[in-house]
C-alpha positions as CSV (number, residue, x, y, z in Angstrom):
1,M,-0.3,-0.3,-0.5
2,E,1.0,3.7,-0.8
3,K,1.8,5.7,2.2
4,M,-0.1,8.3,3.1
5,Q,0.8,11.3,2.9
6,V,-0.9,14.2,4.9
7,A,-0.4,18.2,4.8
8,L,-0.5,20.4,7.9
9,V,-2.0,23.6,7.9
10,V,-1.1,26.1,11.4
11,S,-2.3,28.9,12.6
12,E,-0.1,31.8,14.1
13,F,-2.5,33.4,16.0
14,N,-2.0,31.9,19.0
15,F,1.3,31.1,18.0
16,D,2.2,29.3,21.8
17,I,-0.9,27.1,21.6
18,S,-0.2,26.1,18.2
19,Y,3.0,26.1,17.4
20,L,3.1,23.1,20.3
21,M,0.4,21.5,18.7
22,L,2.5,21.7,15.2
23,E,5.4,19.0,16.8
24,R,3.3,17.3,18.4
25,A,0.8,16.4,14.9
26,K,4.4,15.6,13.5
27,E,5.4,13.3,15.8
28,H,2.3,11.7,15.9
29,A,2.2,11.3,12.1
30,T,5.4,10.1,12.1
31,F,4.9,7.3,15.0
32,L,1.6,6.6,13.0
33,G,3.5,5.9,9.7
34,A,2.6,8.6,7.8
35,Q,4.7,11.2,5.6
36,I,4.0,15.0,5.7
37,T,4.5,16.3,2.4
38,Y,3.9,20.4,3.4
39,I,3.4,22.6,6.6
40,C,2.2,25.7,6.0
41,K,1.4,28.4,8.4
42,A,-2.4,30.5,8.3
43,P,-2.6,34.2,9.3
44,G,-5.2,32.4,11.9
45,S,-7.8,30.1,11.8
46,F,-10.3,32.1,9.5
47,D,-7.9,32.1,6.8
48,M,-7.1,28.2,6.9
49,P,-9.5,27.7,4.2
50,L,-7.4,29.1,1.4
51,L,-3.9,26.6,2.4
52,I,-6.4,23.5,2.4
53,Q,-7.7,24.3,-0.6
54,S,-4.7,24.7,-2.6
55,L,-3.0,21.7,-0.5
56,L,-6.2,19.6,-1.5
57,E,-5.2,20.5,-4.6
58,K,-2.3,18.2,-4.5
59,K,-1.4,14.5,-5.6
60,D,1.0,13.9,-2.9
61,V,-1.6,15.3,-0.8
62,N,-4.0,12.4,0.7
63,A,-5.7,14.7,3.7
64,V,-5.3,18.0,5.7
65,V,-4.6,18.5,9.6
66,T,-5.5,21.5,11.3
67,L,-4.3,23.0,13.8
68,G,-5.3,26.0,15.5
69,A,-6.7,27.4,18.9
70,I,-9.6,29.9,19.3
71,V,-9.4,31.5,22.6
72,E,-12.4,33.8,23.8
73,G,-12.2,37.5,24.6
74,E,-14.5,40.3,25.1
75,T,-17.0,39.7,22.2
76,K,-18.4,36.1,20.5
77,H,-15.8,36.6,17.7
78,D,-14.2,33.6,18.5
79,E,-17.6,31.5,18.2
80,I,-18.4,33.1,14.9
81,I,-15.0,32.1,14.1
82,A,-15.1,28.0,14.7
83,Q,-18.7,28.1,12.8
84,H,-17.3,29.1,9.8
85,V,-13.6,27.4,10.1
86,T,-15.8,23.9,10.8
87,R,-18.2,24.7,8.3
88,K,-15.7,25.3,5.5
89,I,-13.3,22.7,6.1
90,T,-15.9,20.0,6.4
91,D,-17.2,22.1,2.6
92,L,-13.9,21.4,1.3
93,S,-13.2,18.0,2.3
94,I,-16.6,16.9,0.7
95,Q,-15.7,18.6,-2.6
96,Y,-12.3,17.5,-3.2
97,R,-13.1,13.8,-1.5
98,K,-10.1,13.9,1.1
99,P,-9.9,14.1,4.6
100,V,-9.5,17.6,6.6
101,S,-9.3,17.3,10.2
102,L,-9.8,19.7,12.9
103,G,-7.4,20.1,15.2
104,V,-8.7,23.6,15.7
105,S,-9.5,23.8,19.6
106,G,-12.2,26.3,21.1
107,P,-14.4,28.8,20.6
108,G,-15.2,29.3,24.6
109,M,-12.4,28.6,25.7
110,T,-9.8,30.4,27.7
111,R,-5.7,30.2,27.1
112,I,-5.1,27.9,30.3
113,Q,-8.2,25.8,28.7
114,G,-5.8,25.7,25.1
115,M,-2.5,24.5,26.7
116,E,-4.8,21.8,28.3
117,R,-5.7,20.8,24.7
118,I,-2.8,20.5,22.9
119,D,-1.7,16.8,23.0
120,E,-5.6,16.2,22.7
121,Y,-6.1,17.6,19.7
122,A,-3.2,17.7,17.8
123,K,-3.1,14.0,18.1
124,R,-6.5,13.3,17.6
125,A,-6.6,15.6,14.5
126,V,-3.2,13.6,13.0
127,E,-5.3,10.3,13.6
128,A,-8.9,11.2,12.5
129,A,-7.1,11.8,9.2
130,V,-4.8,9.0,8.9
131,K,-7.8,6.9,9.5
132,M,-10.3,8.5,6.9
133,V,-7.5,7.7,4.6
134,R,-7.7,3.9,5.4
135,R,-11.4,3.6,5.3
136,M,-11.7,5.5,2.3
137,R,-8.9,3.0,1.0
138,M,-10.4,0.3,2.0
139,L,-13.7,1.4,0.9
140,E,-12.7,1.8,-3.0
141,E,-11.0,-1.9,-2.6
142,M,-13.5,-3.6,-1.0
143,K,-16.3,-5.3,-3.2
144,V,-19.4,-6.0,-1.8
145,T,-20.2,-9.9,-1.2
146,Q,-23.2,-9.5,1.8
147,Y,-25.0,-7.0,2.6
148,P,-24.5,-4.6,4.6
149,A,-20.5,-4.4,4.6
150,M,-19.1,-2.8,7.3
151,V,-15.6,-0.6,6.7
152,D,-13.7,-1.1,9.9
C-alpha cells in the first residue's frame, strides 16, 4: 500500500499554543507511519480554508490536518470564527473527497484551557486524518459480497 501523505495547516494566531500542537502532530504522524508532505502557516484559523484548498488539489496530499486555537475574547468573535472555519473545512473535504481533520480547539476556551488541550487536539486530528484515508482506501478496494459491508 502506498505511503500516506498528509499536509498540516497551522494557525499563527495564538502561536504559543499552535506551535506546540504542530510539534505533537508531527511526532504523532511519524508514529502512525504517515509522511508529512507540506506544513503551511495561516495567519489565523479563519484564514486556513484557502491553504487547505490549495493542498487538497495536490496529488501528493491524501489528507489535511488543521491545527489552531480559538481563544475566547470579550465578544462572541471566537464563536463566529469557529463556526465558519469548521463549515468551510467540511465543505472542502467533501468537495475534494479527501479528509480534512479538525485540530482547532475552541471556541469558548481560555488560553489556559487551550494549553491543556494541545496534546489531545493535535494527536486526535492526525489520527482522524490517517484513519479516514485508510478507510477510504479500504472502501475503494472493497467488493460487496454481503449487505451491509463494514469498513473498520
